[in-house]
LOZA-491132 format. One record per residue (C-alpha): residue in one letter; chain; residue number from 1; x, y negated, z negated. Coordinates in pm, 1 decimal. Each point is the difference from the previous one (the first is absolute). Example, Ala and Ser with C-alpha at 12.3 -4.5 7.8 and 13.67 -1.06 7.14 Angstrom:
# residues 2
<atom residu="A" chaine="A" num="1" px="1230.0" py="450.0" pz="-780.0"/>
<atom residu="S" chaine="A" num="2" px="137.0" py="-344.0" pz="66.0"/>
This chain:
# residues 282
<atom residu="M" chaine="A" num="1" px="-8758.6" py="1723.5" pz="-3788.2"/>
<atom residu="R" chaine="A" num="2" px="271.6" py="202.9" pz="146.2"/>
<atom residu="S" chaine="A" num="3" px="291.4" py="66.3" pz="-206.6"/>
<atom residu="D" chaine="A" num="4" px="355.5" py="-101.1" pz="62.0"/>
<atom residu="V" chaine="A" num="5" px="114.7" py="356.4" pz="-23.9"/>
<atom residu="I" chaine="A" num="6" px="-216.0" py="80.3" pz="295.2"/>
<atom residu="R" chaine="A" num="7" px="115.5" py="-297.2" pz="198.5"/>
<atom residu="I" chaine="A" num="8" px="370.5" py="96.7" pz="-58.2"/>
<atom residu="I" chaine="A" num="9" px="-46.4" py="351.4" pz="104.5"/>
<atom residu="E" chaine="A" num="10" px="-184.9" py="-107.6" pz="325.7"/>
<atom residu="V" chaine="A" num="11" px="284.1" py="-277.2" pz="82.4"/>
<atom residu="L" chaine="A" num="12" px="282.0" py="256.9" pz="-69.7"/>
<atom residu="E" chaine="A" num="13" px="-188.2" py="258.3" pz="222.5"/>
<atom residu="F" chaine="A" num="14" px="-15.7" py="-265.0" pz="278.1"/>
<atom residu="R" chaine="A" num="15" px="360.9" py="-88.6" pz="-33.5"/>
<atom residu="S" chaine="A" num="16" px="106.1" py="355.7" pz="14.3"/>
<atom residu="R" chaine="A" num="17" px="-225.7" py="101.7" pz="300.7"/>
<atom residu="P" chaine="A" num="18" px="-92.3" py="-322.2" pz="180.8"/>
<atom residu="G" chaine="A" num="19" px="-312.1" py="12.4" pz="209.9"/>
<atom residu="P" chaine="A" num="20" px="-300.3" py="-221.5" pz="93.9"/>
<atom residu="L" chaine="A" num="21" px="-106.5" py="-214.4" pz="-291.5"/>
<atom residu="E" chaine="A" num="22" px="-325.1" py="-216.0" pz="-18.3"/>
<atom residu="K" chaine="A" num="23" px="56.8" py="-358.2" pz="-130.2"/>
<atom residu="K" chaine="A" num="24" px="-275.5" py="46.4" pz="-257.0"/>
<atom residu="R" chaine="A" num="25" px="213.9" py="247.8" pz="-174.2"/>
<atom residu="L" chaine="A" num="26" px="290.5" py="-228.4" pz="-11.5"/>
<atom residu="R" chaine="A" num="27" px="-217.2" py="-252.5" pz="-148.3"/>
<atom residu="D" chaine="A" num="28" px="-105.6" py="234.5" pz="-277.5"/>
<atom residu="W" chaine="A" num="29" px="379.8" py="66.6" pz="-81.6"/>
<atom residu="F" chaine="A" num="30" px="75.6" py="-374.9" pz="-32.5"/>
<atom residu="A" chaine="A" num="31" px="-307.0" py="-50.4" pz="-233.2"/>
<atom residu="S" chaine="A" num="32" px="229.2" py="150.7" pz="-260.7"/>
<atom residu="D" chaine="A" num="33" px="225.2" py="-214.1" pz="-224.9"/>
<atom residu="D" chaine="A" num="34" px="227.2" py="308.2" pz="-91.1"/>
<atom residu="P" chaine="A" num="35" px="361.9" py="-82.8" pz="121.1"/>
<atom residu="N" chaine="A" num="36" px="43.5" py="365.2" pz="118.2"/>
<atom residu="V" chaine="A" num="37" px="-307.5" py="5.3" pz="206.7"/>
<atom residu="I" chaine="A" num="38" px="83.4" py="-346.4" pz="157.8"/>
<atom residu="G" chaine="A" num="39" px="363.7" py="66.6" pz="62.9"/>
<atom residu="A" chaine="A" num="40" px="-59.3" py="354.4" pz="149.1"/>
<atom residu="A" chaine="A" num="41" px="-286.9" py="-151.0" pz="225.9"/>
<atom residu="A" chaine="A" num="42" px="214.3" py="-293.9" pz="98.6"/>
<atom residu="D" chaine="A" num="43" px="273.4" py="235.7" pz="99.6"/>
<atom residu="A" chaine="A" num="44" px="-242.8" py="211.6" pz="203.9"/>
<atom residu="V" chaine="A" num="45" px="-120.9" py="-307.8" pz="184.3"/>
<atom residu="L" chaine="A" num="46" px="347.8" py="-126.7" pz="92.4"/>
<atom residu="Q" chaine="A" num="47" px="115.7" py="352.9" pz="115.3"/>
<atom residu="H" chaine="A" num="48" px="-317.6" py="130.6" pz="152.2"/>
<atom residu="W" chaine="A" num="49" px="-201.6" py="-302.8" pz="118.8"/>
<atom residu="E" chaine="A" num="50" px="-67.1" py="131.7" pz="344.0"/>
<atom residu="Y" chaine="A" num="51" px="-228.7" py="280.2" pz="-143.7"/>
<atom residu="I" chaine="A" num="52" px="-241.0" py="-261.7" pz="-144.7"/>
<atom residu="E" chaine="A" num="53" px="-320.1" py="-44.5" pz="171.5"/>
<atom residu="P" chaine="A" num="54" px="-106.2" py="-240.8" pz="106.1"/>
<atom residu="P" chaine="A" num="55" px="350.6" py="-164.4" pz="15.9"/>
<atom residu="L" chaine="A" num="56" px="86.2" py="-252.4" pz="-275.8"/>
<atom residu="T" chaine="A" num="57" px="6.9" py="-361.1" pz="100.2"/>
<atom residu="R" chaine="A" num="58" px="291.4" py="-229.6" pz="-112.6"/>
<atom residu="G" chaine="A" num="59" px="-227.3" py="-125.0" pz="-273.1"/>
<atom residu="E" chaine="A" num="60" px="-74.2" py="331.8" pz="-133.7"/>
<atom residu="V" chaine="A" num="61" px="365.2" py="100.5" pz="-17.4"/>
<atom residu="G" chaine="A" num="62" px="56.7" py="-301.7" pz="-200.4"/>
<atom residu="D" chaine="A" num="63" px="-297.9" py="79.0" pz="-231.8"/>
<atom residu="V" chaine="A" num="64" px="189.6" py="336.1" pz="-74.5"/>
<atom residu="L" chaine="A" num="65" px="342.4" py="-166.1" pz="-62.3"/>
<atom residu="M" chaine="A" num="66" px="-152.2" py="-275.2" pz="-213.8"/>
<atom residu="K" chaine="A" num="67" px="-191.0" py="254.5" pz="-219.1"/>
<atom residu="N" chaine="A" num="68" px="317.2" py="195.9" pz="-27.3"/>
<atom residu="L" chaine="A" num="69" px="217.9" py="-297.5" pz="-94.5"/>
<atom residu="A" chaine="A" num="70" px="-274.2" py="-110.1" pz="-244.6"/>
<atom residu="V" chaine="A" num="71" px="2.1" py="331.1" pz="-184.3"/>
<atom residu="S" chaine="A" num="72" px="391.5" py="23.4" pz="15.3"/>
<atom residu="L" chaine="A" num="73" px="25.5" py="-339.6" pz="-162.6"/>
<atom residu="L" chaine="A" num="74" px="-140.4" py="156.4" pz="-330.4"/>
<atom residu="T" chaine="A" num="75" px="313.0" py="211.5" pz="-24.5"/>
<atom residu="R" chaine="A" num="76" px="219.4" py="-315.4" pz="5.7"/>
<atom residu="G" chaine="A" num="77" px="267.8" py="173.5" pz="213.5"/>
<atom residu="Q" chaine="A" num="78" px="4.4" py="343.6" pz="-167.4"/>
<atom residu="K" chaine="A" num="79" px="-30.5" py="317.2" pz="202.6"/>
<atom residu="V" chaine="A" num="80" px="-289.6" py="172.6" pz="-183.2"/>
<atom residu="S" chaine="A" num="81" px="-22.9" py="326.1" pz="210.5"/>
<atom residu="D" chaine="A" num="82" px="111.1" py="141.6" pz="328.3"/>
<atom residu="Y" chaine="A" num="83" px="-312.7" py="-118.0" pz="168.2"/>
<atom residu="A" chaine="A" num="84" px="-53.0" py="-347.7" pz="-129.4"/>
<atom residu="Y" chaine="A" num="85" px="202.8" py="-285.0" pz="144.1"/>
<atom residu="N" chaine="A" num="86" px="184.6" py="-254.4" pz="-214.5"/>
<atom residu="C" chaine="A" num="87" px="-63.9" py="-360.9" pz="83.4"/>
<atom residu="H" chaine="A" num="88" px="319.0" py="-46.0" pz="184.7"/>
<atom residu="E" chaine="A" num="89" px="-90.9" py="290.4" pz="233.5"/>
<atom residu="A" chaine="A" num="90" px="-349.3" py="-103.6" pz="43.0"/>
<atom residu="G" chaine="A" num="91" px="131.7" py="-365.2" pz="47.2"/>
<atom residu="K" chaine="A" num="92" px="229.3" py="115.6" pz="296.3"/>
<atom residu="E" chaine="A" num="93" px="-296.5" py="164.1" pz="198.0"/>
<atom residu="F" chaine="A" num="94" px="-209.7" py="-311.8" pz="-77.7"/>
<atom residu="Y" chaine="A" num="95" px="255.3" py="-252.7" pz="124.4"/>
<atom residu="V" chaine="A" num="96" px="80.4" py="198.7" pz="317.3"/>
<atom residu="W" chaine="A" num="97" px="-393.7" py="-7.5" pz="72.6"/>
<atom residu="V" chaine="A" num="98" px="10.6" py="-383.0" pz="-60.1"/>
<atom residu="I" chaine="A" num="99" px="269.3" py="-54.1" pz="215.2"/>
<atom residu="A" chaine="A" num="100" px="-140.9" py="205.7" pz="280.4"/>
<atom residu="A" chaine="A" num="101" px="-309.5" py="-200.1" pz="-29.2"/>
<atom residu="Q" chaine="A" num="102" px="188.9" py="-333.2" pz="32.7"/>
<atom residu="A" chaine="A" num="103" px="176.8" py="126.3" pz="306.6"/>
<atom residu="A" chaine="A" num="104" px="-354.8" py="76.1" pz="150.4"/>
<atom residu="L" chaine="A" num="105" px="-111.7" py="-357.9" pz="-32.8"/>
<atom residu="P" chaine="A" num="106" px="-215.8" py="-179.3" pz="152.5"/>
<atom residu="D" chaine="A" num="107" px="-208.3" py="319.4" pz="-5.3"/>
<atom residu="A" chaine="A" num="108" px="-307.0" py="-72.8" pz="-212.0"/>
<atom residu="E" chaine="A" num="109" px="0.9" py="322.2" pz="-202.0"/>
<atom residu="A" chaine="A" num="110" px="369.0" py="-50.1" pz="-74.7"/>
<atom residu="E" chaine="A" num="111" px="-74.5" py="-368.9" pz="-116.6"/>
<atom residu="E" chaine="A" num="112" px="-285.1" py="135.8" pz="-237.4"/>
<atom residu="C" chaine="A" num="113" px="227.0" py="263.1" pz="-139.1"/>
<atom residu="L" chaine="A" num="114" px="263.7" py="-265.0" pz="-95.4"/>
<atom residu="R" chaine="A" num="115" px="-263.6" py="-206.0" pz="-159.1"/>
<atom residu="L" chaine="A" num="116" px="-98.8" py="296.8" pz="-223.1"/>
<atom residu="A" chaine="A" num="117" px="355.3" py="99.5" pz="-51.0"/>
<atom residu="R" chaine="A" num="118" px="69.9" py="-349.9" pz="-144.2"/>
<atom residu="Q" chaine="A" num="119" px="-314.1" py="-20.2" pz="-211.8"/>
<atom residu="F" chaine="A" num="120" px="82.5" py="357.4" pz="-121.4"/>
<atom residu="L" chaine="A" num="121" px="360.2" py="-95.4" pz="-108.7"/>
<atom residu="R" chaine="A" num="122" px="-128.8" py="-306.0" pz="-167.3"/>
<atom residu="D" chaine="A" num="123" px="-276.2" py="172.7" pz="-201.4"/>
<atom residu="Q" chaine="A" num="124" px="240.6" py="285.8" pz="-112.6"/>
<atom residu="Y" chaine="A" num="125" px="259.9" py="-252.4" pz="-103.4"/>
<atom residu="R" chaine="A" num="126" px="-242.5" py="-210.7" pz="-198.1"/>
<atom residu="S" chaine="A" num="127" px="-150.3" py="274.4" pz="-188.4"/>
<atom residu="G" chaine="A" num="128" px="327.8" py="199.4" pz="-57.8"/>
<atom residu="D" chaine="A" num="129" px="239.6" py="-11.6" pz="-302.7"/>
<atom residu="E" chaine="A" num="130" px="367.5" py="-103.2" pz="43.1"/>
<atom residu="G" chaine="A" num="131" px="104.7" py="349.8" pz="97.0"/>
<atom residu="Q" chaine="A" num="132" px="-274.4" py="23.3" pz="286.6"/>
<atom residu="R" chaine="A" num="133" px="83.8" py="-334.6" pz="119.2"/>
<atom residu="G" chaine="A" num="134" px="365.0" py="91.4" pz="3.5"/>
<atom residu="C" chaine="A" num="135" px="-94.3" py="301.2" pz="223.3"/>
<atom residu="I" chaine="A" num="136" px="-209.2" py="-218.4" pz="232.3"/>
<atom residu="I" chaine="A" num="137" px="307.8" py="-244.6" pz="51.5"/>
<atom residu="T" chaine="A" num="138" px="276.7" py="262.3" pz="23.4"/>
<atom residu="G" chaine="A" num="139" px="-179.1" py="287.1" pz="164.5"/>
<atom residu="V" chaine="A" num="140" px="-206.1" py="-211.7" pz="250.2"/>
<atom residu="L" chaine="A" num="141" px="36.5" py="-373.4" pz="35.0"/>
<atom residu="E" chaine="A" num="142" px="384.8" py="-13.0" pz="1.9"/>
<atom residu="H" chaine="A" num="143" px="0.5" py="229.5" pz="305.2"/>
<atom residu="L" chaine="A" num="144" px="-283.9" py="-181.6" pz="166.6"/>
<atom residu="F" chaine="A" num="145" px="179.7" py="-326.2" pz="-19.9"/>
<atom residu="E" chaine="A" num="146" px="288.9" py="142.2" pz="190.8"/>
<atom residu="I" chaine="A" num="147" px="-225.7" py="-73.2" pz="301.0"/>
<atom residu="D" chaine="A" num="148" px="-26.5" py="-360.6" pz="54.7"/>
<atom residu="D" chaine="A" num="149" px="-333.3" py="4.1" pz="166.8"/>
<atom residu="V" chaine="A" num="150" px="-153.7" py="209.4" pz="-281.7"/>
<atom residu="R" chaine="A" num="151" px="157.3" py="-228.0" pz="-265.9"/>
<atom residu="T" chaine="A" num="152" px="-172.4" py="-290.8" pz="155.6"/>
<atom residu="L" chaine="A" num="153" px="-346.5" py="181.7" pz="-44.4"/>
<atom residu="F" chaine="A" num="154" px="51.7" py="-57.9" pz="-374.3"/>
<atom residu="A" chaine="A" num="155" px="111.6" py="-361.2" pz="-5.1"/>
<atom residu="D" chaine="A" num="156" px="-315.5" py="-116.6" pz="-179.3"/>
<atom residu="W" chaine="A" num="157" px="118.1" py="182.4" pz="-306.1"/>
<atom residu="Q" chaine="A" num="158" px="252.4" py="-267.4" pz="-51.3"/>
<atom residu="R" chaine="A" num="159" px="-284.2" py="-231.3" pz="-91.0"/>
<atom residu="D" chaine="A" num="160" px="-157.6" py="249.5" pz="-229.2"/>
<atom residu="P" chaine="A" num="161" px="151.3" py="-23.2" pz="-341.3"/>
<atom residu="E" chaine="A" num="162" px="-58.5" py="355.0" pz="-98.5"/>
<atom residu="M" chaine="A" num="163" px="120.1" py="144.4" pz="348.7"/>
<atom residu="M" chaine="A" num="164" px="280.0" py="-240.4" pz="22.3"/>
<atom residu="R" chaine="A" num="165" px="250.0" py="214.9" pz="-221.9"/>
<atom residu="A" chaine="A" num="166" px="-71.6" py="310.5" pz="220.8"/>
<atom residu="F" chaine="A" num="167" px="71.5" py="-206.3" pz="327.3"/>
<atom residu="E" chaine="A" num="168" px="316.9" py="-153.4" pz="-133.5"/>
<atom residu="R" chaine="A" num="169" px="154.8" py="325.0" pz="-134.0"/>
<atom residu="A" chaine="A" num="170" px="-75.5" py="192.8" pz="320.8"/>
<atom residu="E" chaine="A" num="171" px="119.8" py="-294.5" pz="208.1"/>
<atom residu="A" chaine="A" num="172" px="333.3" py="10.6" pz="-194.5"/>
<atom residu="W" chaine="A" num="173" px="49.0" py="353.6" pz="95.7"/>
<atom residu="S" chaine="A" num="174" px="-71.7" py="-38.5" pz="361.7"/>
<atom residu="T" chaine="A" num="175" px="218.3" py="-309.6" pz="10.6"/>
<atom residu="W" chaine="A" num="176" px="278.9" py="210.4" pz="-161.8"/>
<atom residu="V" chaine="A" num="177" px="-34.1" py="295.3" pz="222.8"/>
<atom residu="A" chaine="A" num="178" px="5.9" py="-220.9" pz="320.0"/>
<atom residu="A" chaine="A" num="179" px="304.8" py="-172.9" pz="-117.5"/>
<atom residu="H" chaine="A" num="180" px="206.2" py="301.2" pz="-87.9"/>
<atom residu="A" chaine="A" num="181" px="-139.2" py="242.6" pz="265.6"/>
<atom residu="Q" chaine="A" num="182" px="183.0" py="-221.0" pz="269.5"/>
<atom residu="S" chaine="A" num="183" px="339.5" py="106.5" pz="-160.6"/>
<atom residu="L" chaine="A" num="184" px="-81.4" py="369.1" pz="-0.9"/>
<atom residu="D" chaine="A" num="185" px="-137.8" py="-25.8" pz="358.4"/>
<atom residu="A" chaine="A" num="186" px="322.5" py="-170.3" pz="122.0"/>
<atom residu="V" chaine="A" num="187" px="188.8" py="279.3" pz="-152.5"/>
<atom residu="T" chaine="A" num="188" px="-217.4" py="271.8" pz="149.2"/>
<atom residu="S" chaine="A" num="189" px="12.9" py="-137.3" pz="351.5"/>
<atom residu="R" chaine="A" num="190" px="389.0" py="-20.8" pz="-15.6"/>
<atom residu="A" chaine="A" num="191" px="-11.3" py="352.6" pz="-129.0"/>
<atom residu="A" chaine="A" num="192" px="-185.0" py="114.6" pz="290.2"/>
<atom residu="E" chaine="A" num="193" px="255.9" py="-172.9" pz="229.4"/>
<atom residu="L" chaine="A" num="194" px="295.3" py="190.2" pz="-165.8"/>
<atom residu="L" chaine="A" num="195" px="-184.5" py="323.4" pz="43.1"/>
<atom residu="K" chaine="A" num="196" px="-60.6" py="-62.6" pz="386.2"/>
<atom residu="E" chaine="A" num="197" px="388.2" py="-95.2" pz="12.1"/>
<atom residu="R" chaine="A" num="198" px="81.5" py="354.0" pz="-147.2"/>
<atom residu="G" chaine="A" num="199" px="-211.9" py="170.4" pz="268.9"/>
<atom residu="F" chaine="A" num="200" px="-334.5" py="47.5" pz="-179.5"/>
<atom residu="K" chaine="A" num="201" px="-288.5" py="31.8" pz="257.9"/>
<atom residu="D" chaine="A" num="202" px="-325.2" py="-193.1" pz="11.0"/>
<atom residu="V" chaine="A" num="203" px="63.8" py="-194.5" pz="-310.1"/>
<atom residu="V" chaine="A" num="204" px="-265.1" py="-232.2" pz="-113.8"/>
<atom residu="V" chaine="A" num="205" px="-95.1" py="-210.7" pz="-302.7"/>
<atom residu="S" chaine="A" num="206" px="-326.9" py="77.7" pz="-198.4"/>
<atom residu="K" chaine="A" num="207" px="-109.9" py="-306.3" pz="-203.7"/>
<atom residu="A" chaine="A" num="208" px="-72.3" py="44.7" pz="-372.5"/>
<atom residu="A" chaine="A" num="209" px="-362.7" py="98.5" pz="-81.3"/>
<atom residu="I" chaine="A" num="210" px="-235.1" py="-229.4" pz="-196.3"/>
<atom residu="G" chaine="A" num="211" px="61.8" py="37.1" pz="-370.7"/>
<atom residu="T" chaine="A" num="212" px="378.5" py="104.1" pz="53.1"/>
<atom residu="I" chaine="A" num="213" px="336.0" py="-157.7" pz="94.6"/>
<atom residu="M" chaine="A" num="214" px="128.6" py="310.1" pz="161.4"/>
<atom residu="P" chaine="A" num="215" px="67.7" py="-30.3" pz="383.9"/>
<atom residu="A" chaine="A" num="216" px="134.8" py="291.2" pz="186.9"/>
<atom residu="V" chaine="A" num="217" px="220.3" py="105.1" pz="288.5"/>
<atom residu="L" chaine="A" num="218" px="-131.5" py="274.2" pz="224.6"/>
<atom residu="W" chaine="A" num="219" px="188.2" py="196.9" pz="269.3"/>
<atom residu="E" chaine="A" num="220" px="-19.0" py="326.1" pz="205.4"/>
<atom residu="N" chaine="A" num="221" px="235.3" py="298.6" pz="-27.3"/>
<atom residu="G" chaine="A" num="222" px="-218.2" py="286.0" pz="119.1"/>
<atom residu="E" chaine="A" num="223" px="-271.9" py="-126.3" pz="-237.4"/>
<atom residu="E" chaine="A" num="224" px="-80.3" py="-337.2" pz="-172.5"/>
<atom residu="H" chaine="A" num="225" px="237.0" py="-108.8" pz="-285.0"/>
<atom residu="Q" chaine="A" num="226" px="-59.2" py="-280.2" pz="-243.6"/>
<atom residu="L" chaine="A" num="227" px="214.0" py="-184.0" pz="-229.0"/>
<atom residu="S" chaine="A" num="228" px="-200.0" py="-223.7" pz="-250.8"/>
<atom residu="I" chaine="A" num="229" px="193.7" py="-296.7" pz="-146.7"/>
<atom residu="S" chaine="A" num="230" px="-105.6" py="-142.6" pz="-345.9"/>
<atom residu="C" chaine="A" num="231" px="163.6" py="-218.2" pz="-255.0"/>
<atom residu="D" chaine="A" num="232" px="-10.9" py="-86.6" pz="-352.6"/>
<atom residu="E" chaine="A" num="233" px="-106.5" py="-341.3" pz="-121.2"/>
<atom residu="E" chaine="A" num="234" px="358.3" py="-82.5" pz="-100.2"/>
<atom residu="W" chaine="A" num="235" px="102.3" py="41.5" pz="347.3"/>
<atom residu="L" chaine="A" num="236" px="-286.9" py="-210.6" pz="137.0"/>
<atom residu="N" chaine="A" num="237" px="63.4" py="-277.4" pz="-244.0"/>
<atom residu="T" chaine="A" num="238" px="379.1" py="-32.7" pz="55.2"/>
<atom residu="F" chaine="A" num="239" px="44.5" py="89.1" pz="361.0"/>
<atom residu="K" chaine="A" num="240" px="90.4" py="-295.0" pz="218.4"/>
<atom residu="E" chaine="A" num="241" px="-96.4" py="24.5" pz="364.9"/>
<atom residu="T" chaine="A" num="242" px="322.5" py="-45.2" pz="179.5"/>
<atom residu="K" chaine="A" num="243" px="116.4" py="187.6" pz="303.6"/>
<atom residu="L" chaine="A" num="244" px="285.8" py="148.9" pz="-203.1"/>
<atom residu="N" chaine="A" num="245" px="-231.1" py="109.3" pz="-278.2"/>
<atom residu="I" chaine="A" num="246" px="-241.2" py="138.6" pz="236.4"/>
<atom residu="E" chaine="A" num="247" px="262.8" py="198.0" pz="180.6"/>
<atom residu="E" chaine="A" num="248" px="138.7" py="149.0" pz="-330.7"/>
<atom residu="A" chaine="A" num="249" px="-346.7" py="100.4" pz="-106.6"/>
<atom residu="A" chaine="A" num="250" px="-103.7" py="171.8" pz="318.2"/>
<atom residu="R" chaine="A" num="251" px="341.5" py="196.7" pz="2.1"/>
<atom residu="F" chaine="A" num="252" px="-74.9" py="108.3" pz="-351.4"/>
<atom residu="A" chaine="A" num="253" px="-367.9" py="94.4" pz="107.7"/>
<atom residu="T" chaine="A" num="254" px="131.5" py="198.0" pz="313.4"/>
<atom residu="N" chaine="A" num="255" px="270.5" py="194.0" pz="-205.4"/>
<atom residu="S" chaine="A" num="256" px="-150.2" py="344.6" pz="-16.4"/>
<atom residu="N" chaine="A" num="257" px="175.2" py="61.5" pz="-315.4"/>
<atom residu="N" chaine="A" num="258" px="-218.6" py="-248.5" pz="-167.6"/>
<atom residu="W" chaine="A" num="259" px="-340.7" py="167.8" pz="136.4"/>
<atom residu="S" chaine="A" num="260" px="-221.5" py="202.1" pz="-225.5"/>
<atom residu="Q" chaine="A" num="261" px="-221.0" py="273.4" pz="137.8"/>
<atom residu="A" chaine="A" num="262" px="-372.6" py="-114.5" pz="8.6"/>
<atom residu="A" chaine="A" num="263" px="-305.7" py="235.9" pz="27.0"/>
<atom residu="L" chaine="A" num="264" px="78.3" py="131.0" pz="339.1"/>
<atom residu="P" chaine="A" num="265" px="333.0" py="161.1" pz="129.1"/>
<atom residu="T" chaine="A" num="266" px="13.6" py="-288.6" pz="260.0"/>
<atom residu="H" chaine="A" num="267" px="-78.1" py="-286.9" pz="-242.5"/>
<atom residu="F" chaine="A" num="268" px="265.9" py="-183.3" pz="-209.0"/>
<atom residu="S" chaine="A" num="269" px="10.0" py="-308.8" pz="-207.8"/>
<atom residu="V" chaine="A" num="270" px="254.9" py="-238.5" pz="-115.3"/>
<atom residu="K" chaine="A" num="271" px="-33.9" py="-242.1" pz="-290.4"/>
<atom residu="L" chaine="A" num="272" px="197.4" py="-335.5" pz="-13.2"/>
<atom residu="Q" chaine="A" num="273" px="70.2" py="-110.8" pz="-340.5"/>
<atom residu="G" chaine="A" num="274" px="163.4" py="-302.3" pz="-157.0"/>
<atom residu="A" chaine="A" num="275" px="365.5" py="-18.1" pz="-81.5"/>
<atom residu="R" chaine="A" num="276" px="106.5" py="98.9" pz="346.8"/>
<atom residu="F" chaine="A" num="277" px="-256.4" py="275.2" pz="60.1"/>
<atom residu="R" chaine="A" num="278" px="113.0" py="235.4" pz="-280.6"/>
<atom residu="I" chaine="A" num="279" px="89.8" py="329.2" pz="196.6"/>
<atom residu="R" chaine="A" num="280" px="-107.0" py="286.8" pz="-238.4"/>
<atom residu="P" chaine="A" num="281" px="253.5" py="244.2" pz="-98.4"/>
<atom residu="R" chaine="A" num="282" px="-38.4" py="355.9" pz="155.0"/>
């Protein structure tokens, strides 16, 4: 039996100098149950999939992501090393794959992938403790359920006494997101109009990604700029979607004095908070 030390060395070497990789070598890496080997190997697949020969099928990518999530669930949300994924990180890669499979329907392989994904989540939830079940709900199901057509795939869980709680908790989150994201979307759309009125060029709105409530306004000024607009729970729960309130919040969001520098020099963020948006002292 090959050791995990040898496997991690091979994985890291491939990640640093990617080149043609036989699929059988990948299968050997994923025969491990070590979080470091699995996390590093999953990362290698996601970053350098084009080097794998023969190419991975949609189902084989799913096998990689399911193994990564299953191993990461053992950490119960903790980051155990630089290589291993925690369950929320692994959950994100998994739910993105599931959403892509749903979008590919009625493709036969995509349909089989969705069947296996549902069974995998059911098995992991049933065999998990409360911490692991919580990770499945908050790290995967809540975000899958933000897509109506994906949530429908799990409708039979409502008739399963053991899975009903997971369905109801995830559905509650998706319902809350849908209800409140509408308010933030309205503010962001008005913010885009205000920037256009001020002469900003090529202004567009970018919808919030799955798993977030953070839409953005993009514009050109020699290079692409981005203003991400977020909010706290107090704002979401107290904001009344009237024309006057939307205007006030949009003007707050487009006041550059309220912007924070994000990761890139051309990226900014602003956060709407309760009690009239709470401008931070400088």
